[in-house]
PDBQT receptor file of N, H, CA, C and O in Angstrom, charges set to zero:
ATOM      1  N   MET A   1     -34.937  -8.104 -86.340  1.00  0.00    +0.000 N 
ATOM      2  CA  MET A   1     -33.549  -8.349 -86.017  1.00  0.00    +0.000 C 
ATOM      3  C   MET A   1     -32.814  -8.786 -87.284  1.00  0.00    +0.000 C 
ATOM      4  O   MET A   1     -33.289  -9.653 -88.017  1.00  0.00    +0.000 OA
ATOM      5  N   LYS A   2     -31.670  -8.188 -87.531  1.00  0.00    +0.000 N 
ATOM      6  H   LYS A   2     -31.284  -7.483 -86.935  1.00  0.00    +0.000 HD
ATOM      7  CA  LYS A   2     -30.883  -8.486 -88.709  1.00  0.00    +0.000 C 
ATOM      8  C   LYS A   2     -29.929  -9.641 -88.409  1.00  0.00    +0.000 C 
ATOM      9  O   LYS A   2     -29.144  -9.574 -87.463  1.00  0.00    +0.000 OA
ATOM     10  N   MET A   3     -30.000 -10.687 -89.207  1.00  0.00    +0.000 N 
ATOM     11  H   MET A   3     -30.638 -10.742 -89.975  1.00  0.00    +0.000 HD
ATOM     12  CA  MET A   3     -29.119 -11.840 -89.022  1.00  0.00    +0.000 C 
ATOM     13  C   MET A   3     -27.939 -11.710 -89.977  1.00  0.00    +0.000 C 
ATOM     14  O   MET A   3     -28.117 -11.425 -91.161  1.00  0.00    +0.000 OA
ATOM     15  N   GLN A   4     -26.751 -11.918 -89.463  1.00  0.00    +0.000 N 
ATOM     16  H   GLN A   4     -26.606 -12.149 -88.501  1.00  0.00    +0.000 HD
ATOM     17  CA  GLN A   4     -25.573 -11.923 -90.311  1.00  0.00    +0.000 C 
ATOM     18  C   GLN A   4     -24.843 -13.240 -90.141  1.00  0.00    +0.000 C 
ATOM     19  O   GLN A   4     -24.810 -13.822 -89.057  1.00  0.00    +0.000 OA
ATOM     20  N   ILE A   5     -24.267 -13.689 -91.228  1.00  0.00    +0.000 N 
ATOM     21  H   ILE A   5     -24.294 -13.215 -92.109  1.00  0.00    +0.000 HD
ATOM     22  CA  ILE A   5     -23.531 -14.939 -91.197  1.00  0.00    +0.000 C 
ATOM     23  C   ILE A   5     -22.258 -14.740 -90.378  1.00  0.00    +0.000 C 
ATOM     24  O   ILE A   5     -21.652 -13.669 -90.407  1.00  0.00    +0.000 OA
ATOM     25  N   LYS A   6     -21.864 -15.765 -89.660  1.00  0.00    +0.000 N 
ATOM     26  H   LYS A   6     -22.356 -16.635 -89.636  1.00  0.00    +0.000 HD
ATOM     27  CA  LYS A   6     -20.673 -15.717 -88.821  1.00  0.00    +0.000 C 
ATOM     28  C   LYS A   6     -19.738 -16.838 -89.224  1.00  0.00    +0.000 C 
ATOM     29  O   LYS A   6     -20.149 -17.796 -89.879  1.00  0.00    +0.000 OA
ATOM     30  N   LYS A   7     -18.471 -16.715 -88.829  1.00  0.00    +0.000 N 
ATOM     31  H   LYS A   7     -18.138 -15.937 -88.297  1.00  0.00    +0.000 HD
ATOM     32  CA  LYS A   7     -17.460 -17.693 -89.207  1.00  0.00    +0.000 C 
ATOM     33  C   LYS A   7     -16.765 -18.221 -87.966  1.00  0.00    +0.000 C 
ATOM     34  O   LYS A   7     -16.483 -17.469 -87.033  1.00  0.00    +0.000 OA
ATOM     35  N   CYS A   8     -16.493 -19.511 -87.961  1.00  0.00    +0.000 N 
ATOM     36  H   CYS A   8     -16.722 -20.122 -88.719  1.00  0.00    +0.000 HD
ATOM     37  CA  CYS A   8     -15.791 -20.147 -86.850  1.00  0.00    +0.000 C 
ATOM     38  C   CYS A   8     -14.297 -19.855 -86.975  1.00  0.00    +0.000 C 
ATOM     39  O   CYS A   8     -13.732 -19.974 -88.062  1.00  0.00    +0.000 OA
ATOM     40  N   LYS A   9     -13.659 -19.474 -85.876  1.00  0.00    +0.000 N 
ATOM     41  H   LYS A   9     -14.118 -19.377 -84.993  1.00  0.00    +0.000 HD
ATOM     42  CA  LYS A   9     -12.227 -19.179 -85.895  1.00  0.00    +0.000 C 
ATOM     43  C   LYS A   9     -11.390 -20.448 -86.037  1.00  0.00    +0.000 C 
ATOM     44  O   LYS A   9     -10.308 -20.419 -86.622  1.00  0.00    +0.000 OA
ATOM     45  N   LYS A  10     -11.883 -21.540 -85.512  1.00  0.00    +0.000 N 
ATOM     46  H   LYS A  10     -12.762 -21.564 -85.037  1.00  0.00    +0.000 HD
ATOM     47  CA  LYS A  10     -11.111 -22.785 -85.484  1.00  0.00    +0.000 C 
ATOM     48  C   LYS A  10     -11.194 -23.564 -86.797  1.00  0.00    +0.000 C 
ATOM     49  O   LYS A  10     -10.166 -23.893 -87.389  1.00  0.00    +0.000 OA
ATOM     50  N   CYS A  11     -12.414 -23.862 -87.256  1.00  0.00    +0.000 N 
ATOM     51  H   CYS A  11     -13.250 -23.595 -86.776  1.00  0.00    +0.000 HD
ATOM     52  CA  CYS A  11     -12.557 -24.728 -88.436  1.00  0.00    +0.000 C 
ATOM     53  C   CYS A  11     -12.918 -23.969 -89.718  1.00  0.00    +0.000 C 
ATOM     54  O   CYS A  11     -12.854 -24.545 -90.804  1.00  0.00    +0.000 OA
ATOM     55  N   GLY A  12     -13.297 -22.684 -89.613  1.00  0.00    +0.000 N 
ATOM     56  H   GLY A  12     -13.349 -22.216 -88.731  1.00  0.00    +0.000 HD
ATOM     57  CA  GLY A  12     -13.600 -21.881 -90.795  1.00  0.00    +0.000 C 
ATOM     58  C   GLY A  12     -14.994 -22.088 -91.362  1.00  0.00    +0.000 C 
ATOM     59  O   GLY A  12     -15.293 -21.596 -92.450  1.00  0.00    +0.000 OA
ATOM     60  N   ARG A  13     -15.847 -22.800 -90.652  1.00  0.00    +0.000 N 
ATOM     61  H   ARG A  13     -15.605 -23.199 -89.768  1.00  0.00    +0.000 HD
ATOM     62  CA  ARG A  13     -17.213 -23.059 -91.113  1.00  0.00    +0.000 C 
ATOM     63  C   ARG A  13     -18.093 -21.825 -90.881  1.00  0.00    +0.000 C 
ATOM     64  O   ARG A  13     -17.949 -21.134 -89.873  1.00  0.00    +0.000 OA
ATOM     65  N   TYR A  14     -19.000 -21.557 -91.818  1.00  0.00    +0.000 N 
ATOM     66  H   TYR A  14     -19.117 -22.118 -92.638  1.00  0.00    +0.000 HD
ATOM     67  CA  TYR A  14     -19.936 -20.444 -91.702  1.00  0.00    +0.000 C 
ATOM     68  C   TYR A  14     -21.242 -20.927 -91.084  1.00  0.00    +0.000 C 
ATOM     69  O   TYR A  14     -21.708 -22.028 -91.376  1.00  0.00    +0.000 OA
ATOM     70  N   THR A  15     -21.835 -20.084 -90.218  1.00  0.00    +0.000 N 
ATOM     71  H   THR A  15     -21.457 -19.190 -89.981  1.00  0.00    +0.000 HD
ATOM     72  CA  THR A  15     -23.081 -20.425 -89.547  1.00  0.00    +0.000 C 
ATOM     73  C   THR A  15     -23.790 -19.149 -89.114  1.00  0.00    +0.000 C 
ATOM     74  O   THR A  15     -23.210 -18.065 -89.179  1.00  0.00    +0.000 OA
ATOM     75  N   LEU A  16     -25.026 -19.265 -88.678  1.00  0.00    +0.000 N 
ATOM     76  H   LEU A  16     -25.498 -20.145 -88.625  1.00  0.00    +0.000 HD
ATOM     77  CA  LEU A  16     -25.771 -18.138 -88.124  1.00  0.00    +0.000 C 
ATOM     78  C   LEU A  16     -25.774 -18.172 -86.603  1.00  0.00    +0.000 C 
ATOM     79  O   LEU A  16     -26.312 -17.265 -85.967  1.00  0.00    +0.000 OA
ATOM     80  N   LYS A  17     -25.186 -19.197 -86.016  1.00  0.00    +0.000 N 
ATOM     81  H   LYS A  17     -24.749 -19.934 -86.532  1.00  0.00    +0.000 HD
ATOM     82  CA  LYS A  17     -25.207 -19.383 -84.569  1.00  0.00    +0.000 C 
ATOM     83  C   LYS A  17     -24.003 -18.726 -83.896  1.00  0.00    +0.000 C 
ATOM     84  O   LYS A  17     -23.009 -18.417 -84.554  1.00  0.00    +0.000 OA
ATOM     85  N   GLU A  18     -24.098 -18.514 -82.578  1.00  0.00    +0.000 N 
ATOM     86  H   GLU A  18     -24.905 -18.765 -82.044  1.00  0.00    +0.000 HD
ATOM     87  CA  GLU A  18     -23.013 -17.912 -81.797  1.00  0.00    +0.000 C 
ATOM     88  C   GLU A  18     -21.828 -18.865 -81.649  1.00  0.00    +0.000 C 
ATOM     89  O   GLU A  18     -20.678 -18.431 -81.587  1.00  0.00    +0.000 OA
ATOM     90  N   ASN A  19     -22.117 -20.165 -81.593  1.00  0.00    +0.000 N 
ATOM     91  H   ASN A  19     -23.051 -20.517 -81.643  1.00  0.00    +0.000 HD
ATOM     92  CA  ASN A  19     -21.073 -21.181 -81.480  1.00  0.00    +0.000 C 
ATOM     93  C   ASN A  19     -21.152 -22.113 -82.681  1.00  0.00    +0.000 C 
ATOM     94  O   ASN A  19     -22.237 -22.386 -83.193  1.00  0.00    +0.000 OA
ATOM     95  N   CYS A  20     -20.007 -22.593 -83.121  1.00  0.00    +0.000 N 
ATOM     96  H   CYS A  20     -19.125 -22.371 -82.705  1.00  0.00    +0.000 HD
ATOM     97  CA  CYS A  20     -19.930 -23.481 -84.277  1.00  0.00    +0.000 C 
ATOM     98  C   CYS A  20     -20.610 -24.812 -83.958  1.00  0.00    +0.000 C 
ATOM     99  O   CYS A  20     -20.320 -25.420 -82.928  1.00  0.00    +0.000 OA
ATOM    100  N   PRO A  21     -21.516 -25.273 -84.833  1.00  0.00    +0.000 N 
ATOM    101  CA  PRO A  21     -22.176 -26.552 -84.580  1.00  0.00    +0.000 C 
ATOM    102  C   PRO A  21     -21.243 -27.752 -84.765  1.00  0.00    +0.000 C 
ATOM    103  O   PRO A  21     -21.540 -28.841 -84.273  1.00  0.00    +0.000 OA
ATOM    104  N   LEU A  22     -20.129 -27.569 -85.464  1.00  0.00    +0.000 N 
ATOM    105  H   LEU A  22     -19.888 -26.685 -85.864  1.00  0.00    +0.000 HD
ATOM    106  CA  LEU A  22     -19.201 -28.671 -85.718  1.00  0.00    +0.000 C 
ATOM    107  C   LEU A  22     -18.203 -28.857 -84.576  1.00  0.00    +0.000 C 
ATOM    108  O   LEU A  22     -18.037 -29.964 -84.064  1.00  0.00    +0.000 OA
ATOM    109  N   CYS A  23     -17.537 -27.763 -84.179  1.00  0.00    +0.000 N 
ATOM    110  H   CYS A  23     -17.672 -26.864 -84.595  1.00  0.00    +0.000 HD
ATOM    111  CA  CYS A  23     -16.484 -27.887 -83.165  1.00  0.00    +0.000 C 
ATOM    112  C   CYS A  23     -16.818 -27.198 -81.843  1.00  0.00    +0.000 C 
ATOM    113  O   CYS A  23     -16.125 -27.419 -80.850  1.00  0.00    +0.000 OA
ATOM    114  N   GLY A  24     -17.866 -26.368 -81.807  1.00  0.00    +0.000 N 
ATOM    115  H   GLY A  24     -18.429 -26.188 -82.613  1.00  0.00    +0.000 HD
ATOM    116  CA  GLY A  24     -18.269 -25.707 -80.567  1.00  0.00    +0.000 C 
ATOM    117  C   GLY A  24     -17.521 -24.418 -80.256  1.00  0.00    +0.000 C 
ATOM    118  O   GLY A  24     -17.767 -23.796 -79.223  1.00  0.00    +0.000 OA
ATOM    119  N   GLU A  25     -16.617 -24.011 -81.131  1.00  0.00    +0.000 N 
ATOM    120  H   GLU A  25     -16.418 -24.516 -81.971  1.00  0.00    +0.000 HD
ATOM    121  CA  GLU A  25     -15.835 -22.781 -80.936  1.00  0.00    +0.000 C 
ATOM    122  C   GLU A  25     -16.721 -21.552 -81.151  1.00  0.00    +0.000 C 
ATOM    123  O   GLU A  25     -17.699 -21.613 -81.895  1.00  0.00    +0.000 OA
ATOM    124  N   LYS A  26     -16.378 -20.436 -80.500  1.00  0.00    +0.000 N 
ATOM    125  H   LYS A  26     -15.583 -20.387 -79.895  1.00  0.00    +0.000 HD
ATOM    126  CA  LYS A  26     -17.123 -19.186 -80.649  1.00  0.00    +0.000 C 
ATOM    127  C   LYS A  26     -16.912 -18.645 -82.063  1.00  0.00    +0.000 C 
ATOM    128  O   LYS A  26     -15.809 -18.719 -82.604  1.00  0.00    +0.000 OA
ATOM    129  N   THR A  27     -17.980 -18.099 -82.658  1.00  0.00    +0.000 N 
ATOM    130  H   THR A  27     -18.876 -18.039 -82.218  1.00  0.00    +0.000 HD
ATOM    131  CA  THR A  27     -17.904 -17.556 -84.013  1.00  0.00    +0.000 C 
ATOM    132  C   THR A  27     -17.736 -16.039 -83.971  1.00  0.00    +0.000 C 
ATOM    133  O   THR A  27     -17.979 -15.409 -82.943  1.00  0.00    +0.000 OA
ATOM    134  N   PHE A  28     -17.317 -15.457 -85.100  1.00  0.00    +0.000 N 
ATOM    135  H   PHE A  28     -17.119 -15.970 -85.936  1.00  0.00    +0.000 HD
ATOM    136  CA  PHE A  28     -17.138 -14.011 -85.197  1.00  0.00    +0.000 C 
ATOM    137  C   PHE A  28     -17.731 -13.514 -86.507  1.00  0.00    +0.000 C 
ATOM    138  O   PHE A  28     -18.000 -14.302 -87.413  1.00  0.00    +0.000 OA
ATOM    139  N   ASN A  29     -17.930 -12.220 -86.601  1.00  0.00    +0.000 N 
ATOM    140  H   ASN A  29     -17.712 -11.580 -85.864  1.00  0.00    +0.000 HD
ATOM    141  CA  ASN A  29     -18.480 -11.583 -87.787  1.00  0.00    +0.000 C 
ATOM    142  C   ASN A  29     -17.332 -11.335 -88.771  1.00  0.00    +0.000 C 
ATOM    143  O   ASN A  29     -16.450 -10.531 -88.468  1.00  0.00    +0.000 OA
ATOM    144  N   PRO A  30     -17.307 -11.997 -89.947  1.00  0.00    +0.000 N 
ATOM    145  CA  PRO A  30     -16.196 -11.839 -90.881  1.00  0.00    +0.000 C 
ATOM    146  C   PRO A  30     -16.284 -10.594 -91.766  1.00  0.00    +0.000 C 
ATOM    147  O   PRO A  30     -15.372 -10.332 -92.551  1.00  0.00    +0.000 OA
ATOM    148  N   HIS A  31     -17.362  -9.829 -91.651  1.00  0.00    +0.000 N 
ATOM    149  H   HIS A  31     -18.103 -10.041 -91.014  1.00  0.00    +0.000 HD
ATOM    150  CA  HIS A  31     -17.552  -8.653 -92.494  1.00  0.00    +0.000 C 
ATOM    151  C   HIS A  31     -16.790  -7.455 -91.925  1.00  0.00    +0.000 C 
ATOM    152  O   HIS A  31     -16.826  -7.225 -90.716  1.00  0.00    +0.000 OA
ATOM    153  N   PRO A  32     -16.097  -6.683 -92.781  1.00  0.00    +0.000 N 
ATOM    154  CA  PRO A  32     -15.402  -5.489 -92.294  1.00  0.00    +0.000 C 
ATOM    155  C   PRO A  32     -16.402  -4.388 -91.943  1.00  0.00    +0.000 C 
ATOM    156  O   PRO A  32     -17.513  -4.374 -92.473  1.00  0.00    +0.000 OA
ATOM    157  N   PRO A  33     -16.021  -3.465 -91.055  1.00  0.00    +0.000 N 
ATOM    158  CA  PRO A  33     -16.923  -2.356 -90.725  1.00  0.00    +0.000 C 
ATOM    159  C   PRO A  33     -17.083  -1.415 -91.923  1.00  0.00    +0.000 C 
ATOM    160  O   PRO A  33     -16.220  -1.368 -92.800  1.00  0.00    +0.000 OA
ATOM    161  N   LYS A  34     -18.179  -0.676 -91.956  1.00  0.00    +0.000 N 
ATOM    162  H   LYS A  34     -18.881  -0.715 -91.244  1.00  0.00    +0.000 HD
ATOM    163  CA  LYS A  34     -18.408   0.276 -93.040  1.00  0.00    +0.000 C 
ATOM    164  C   LYS A  34     -17.350   1.374 -92.989  1.00  0.00    +0.000 C 
ATOM    165  O   LYS A  34     -16.922   1.782 -91.909  1.00  0.00    +0.000 OA
ATOM    166  N   PHE A  35     -16.932   1.851 -94.161  1.00  0.00    +0.000 N 
ATOM    167  H   PHE A  35     -17.280   1.520 -95.038  1.00  0.00    +0.000 HD
ATOM    168  CA  PHE A  35     -15.920   2.893 -94.249  1.00  0.00    +0.000 C 
ATOM    169  C   PHE A  35     -16.585   4.221 -94.580  1.00  0.00    +0.000 C 
ATOM    170  O   PHE A  35     -17.432   4.299 -95.469  1.00  0.00    +0.000 OA
ATOM    171  N   SER A  36     -16.192   5.262 -93.856  1.00  0.00    +0.000 N 
ATOM    172  H   SER A  36     -15.503   5.198 -93.133  1.00  0.00    +0.000 HD
ATOM    173  CA  SER A  36     -16.719   6.593 -94.105  1.00  0.00    +0.000 C 
ATOM    174  C   SER A  36     -15.610   7.611 -93.856  1.00  0.00    +0.000 C 
ATOM    175  O   SER A  36     -14.896   7.515 -92.859  1.00  0.00    +0.000 OA
ATOM    176  N   LEU A  37     -15.463   8.575 -94.743  1.00  0.00    +0.000 N 
ATOM    177  H   LEU A  37     -16.043   8.653 -95.554  1.00  0.00    +0.000 HD
ATOM    178  CA  LEU A  37     -14.459   9.620 -94.548  1.00  0.00    +0.000 C 
ATOM    179  C   LEU A  37     -14.847  10.569 -93.424  1.00  0.00    +0.000 C 
ATOM    180  O   LEU A  37     -13.991  11.276 -92.894  1.00  0.00    +0.000 OA
ATOM    181  N   ASP A  38     -16.120  10.597 -93.053  1.00  0.00    +0.000 N 
ATOM    182  H   ASP A  38     -16.816  10.022 -93.483  1.00  0.00    +0.000 HD
ATOM    183  CA  ASP A  38     -16.595  11.453 -91.970  1.00  0.00    +0.000 C 
ATOM    184  C   ASP A  38     -16.459  10.788 -90.601  1.00  0.00    +0.000 C 
ATOM    185  O   ASP A  38     -16.885  11.355 -89.595  1.00  0.00    +0.000 OA
ATOM    186  N   ASP A  39     -15.879   9.614 -90.556  1.00  0.00    +0.000 N 
ATOM    187  H   ASP A  39     -15.533   9.153 -91.373  1.00  0.00    +0.000 HD
ATOM    188  CA  ASP A  39     -15.734   8.863 -89.307  1.00  0.00    +0.000 C 
ATOM    189  C   ASP A  39     -14.794   9.611 -88.362  1.00  0.00    +0.000 C 
ATOM    190  O   ASP A  39     -13.667   9.939 -88.733  1.00  0.00    +0.000 OA
ATOM    191  N   LYS A  40     -15.262   9.881 -87.135  1.00  0.00    +0.000 N 
ATOM    192  H   LYS A  40     -16.177   9.615 -86.833  1.00  0.00    +0.000 HD
ATOM    193  CA  LYS A  40     -14.437  10.636 -86.191  1.00  0.00    +0.000 C 
ATOM    194  C   LYS A  40     -13.284   9.797 -85.631  1.00  0.00    +0.000 C 
ATOM    195  O   LYS A  40     -12.369  10.354 -85.024  1.00  0.00    +0.000 OA
ATOM    196  N   TYR A  41     -13.306   8.483 -85.818  1.00  0.00    +0.000 N 
ATOM    197  H   TYR A  41     -14.049   8.031 -86.311  1.00  0.00    +0.000 HD
ATOM    198  CA  TYR A  41     -12.227   7.614 -85.341  1.00  0.00    +0.000 C 
ATOM    199  C   TYR A  41     -11.327   7.131 -86.474  1.00  0.00    +0.000 C 
ATOM    200  O   TYR A  41     -10.534   6.209 -86.281  1.00  0.00    +0.000 OA
ATOM    201  N   LEU A  42     -11.440   7.743 -87.652  1.00  0.00    +0.000 N 
ATOM    202  H   LEU A  42     -12.084   8.492 -87.809  1.00  0.00    +0.000 HD
ATOM    203  CA  LEU A  42     -10.680   7.317 -88.819  1.00  0.00    +0.000 C 
ATOM    204  C   LEU A  42      -9.174   7.356 -88.566  1.00  0.00    +0.000 C 
ATOM    205  O   LEU A  42      -8.470   6.397 -88.882  1.00  0.00    +0.000 OA
ATOM    206  N   GLU A  43      -8.676   8.451 -88.001  1.00  0.00    +0.000 N 
ATOM    207  H   GLU A  43      -9.248   9.230 -87.745  1.00  0.00    +0.000 HD
ATOM    208  CA  GLU A  43      -7.236   8.576 -87.760  1.00  0.00    +0.000 C 
ATOM    209  C   GLU A  43      -6.731   7.490 -86.818  1.00  0.00    +0.000 C 
ATOM    210  O   GLU A  43      -5.680   6.896 -87.058  1.00  0.00    +0.000 OA
ATOM    211  N   LEU A  44      -7.472   7.231 -85.757  1.00  0.00    +0.000 N 
ATOM    212  H   LEU A  44      -8.326   7.714 -85.562  1.00  0.00    +0.000 HD
ATOM    213  CA  LEU A  44      -7.061   6.197 -84.804  1.00  0.00    +0.000 C 
ATOM    214  C   LEU A  44      -7.051   4.817 -85.453  1.00  0.00    +0.000 C 
ATOM    215  O   LEU A  44      -6.146   4.020 -85.208  1.00  0.00    +0.000 OA
ATOM    216  N   ARG A  45      -8.043   4.539 -86.270  1.00  0.00    +0.000 N 
ATOM    217  H   ARG A  45      -8.779   5.187 -86.469  1.00  0.00    +0.000 HD
ATOM    218  CA  ARG A  45      -8.127   3.243 -86.928  1.00  0.00    +0.000 C 
ATOM    219  C   ARG A  45      -6.984   3.060 -87.923  1.00  0.00    +0.000 C 
ATOM    220  O   ARG A  45      -6.408   1.976 -88.010  1.00  0.00    +0.000 OA
ATOM    221  N   LEU A  46      -6.652   4.106 -88.670  1.00  0.00    +0.000 N 
ATOM    222  H   LEU A  46      -7.119   4.987 -88.600  1.00  0.00    +0.000 HD
ATOM    223  CA  LEU A  46      -5.557   4.018 -89.633  1.00  0.00    +0.000 C 
ATOM    224  C   LEU A  46      -4.214   3.840 -88.929  1.00  0.00    +0.000 C 
ATOM    225  O   LEU A  46      -3.358   3.101 -89.416  1.00  0.00    +0.000 OA
ATOM    226  N   LYS A  47      -4.020   4.506 -87.793  1.00  0.00    +0.000 N 
ATOM    227  H   LYS A  47      -4.715   5.106 -87.398  1.00  0.00    +0.000 HD
ATOM    228  CA  LYS A  47      -2.786   4.331 -87.022  1.00  0.00    +0.000 C 
ATOM    229  C   LYS A  47      -2.671   2.908 -86.495  1.00  0.00    +0.000 C 
ATOM    230  O   LYS A  47      -1.584   2.330 -86.488  1.00  0.00    +0.000 OA
ATOM    231  N   ALA A  48      -3.780   2.349 -86.057  1.00  0.00    +0.000 N 
ATOM    232  H   ALA A  48      -4.663   2.818 -86.062  1.00  0.00    +0.000 HD
ATOM    233  CA  ALA A  48      -3.778   0.981 -85.528  1.00  0.00    +0.000 C 
ATOM    234  C   ALA A  48      -3.466  -0.032 -86.625  1.00  0.00    +0.000 C 
ATOM    235  O   ALA A  48      -2.813  -1.041 -86.362  1.00  0.00    +0.000 OA
ATOM    236  N   GLU A  49      -3.923   0.220 -87.847  1.00  0.00    +0.000 N 
ATOM    237  H   GLU A  49      -4.454   1.040 -88.061  1.00  0.00    +0.000 HD
ATOM    238  CA  GLU A  49      -3.649  -0.686 -88.962  1.00  0.00    +0.000 C 
ATOM    239  C   GLU A  49      -2.175  -0.676 -89.337  1.00  0.00    +0.000 C 
ATOM    240  O   GLU A  49      -1.638  -1.707 -89.742  1.00  0.00    +0.000 OA
ATOM    241  N   LYS A  50      -1.509   0.472 -89.210  1.00  0.00    +0.000 N 
ATOM    242  H   LYS A  50      -1.945   1.310 -88.881  1.00  0.00    +0.000 HD
ATOM    243  CA  LYS A  50      -0.101   0.585 -89.590  1.00  0.00    +0.000 C 
ATOM    244  C   LYS A  50       0.832  -0.123 -88.618  1.00  0.00    +0.000 C 
ATOM    245  O   LYS A  50       1.948  -0.491 -88.986  1.00  0.00    +0.000 OA
ATOM    246  N   LYS A  51       0.385  -0.318 -87.375  1.00  0.00    +0.000 N 
ATOM    247  H   LYS A  51      -0.521  -0.019 -87.075  1.00  0.00    +0.000 HD
ATOM    248  CA  LYS A  51       1.243  -0.960 -86.370  1.00  0.00    +0.000 C 
ATOM    249  C   LYS A  51       1.423  -2.424 -86.603  1.00  0.00    +0.000 C 
ATOM    250  O   LYS A  51       2.119  -3.090 -85.837  1.00  0.00    +0.000 OA
TER     251      LYS A  51
């Protein structure tokens, strides 16, 4: 299983856990998705970014 570091939305602390050990808030993956020109959803993603 691949572990990735996560970030707390509330306090900004980095952790490997699903919830922040400091404030208990849910964490998220701060890494952007991989970019590929062959991505079949590229047009939709670019349109969503422009909005």
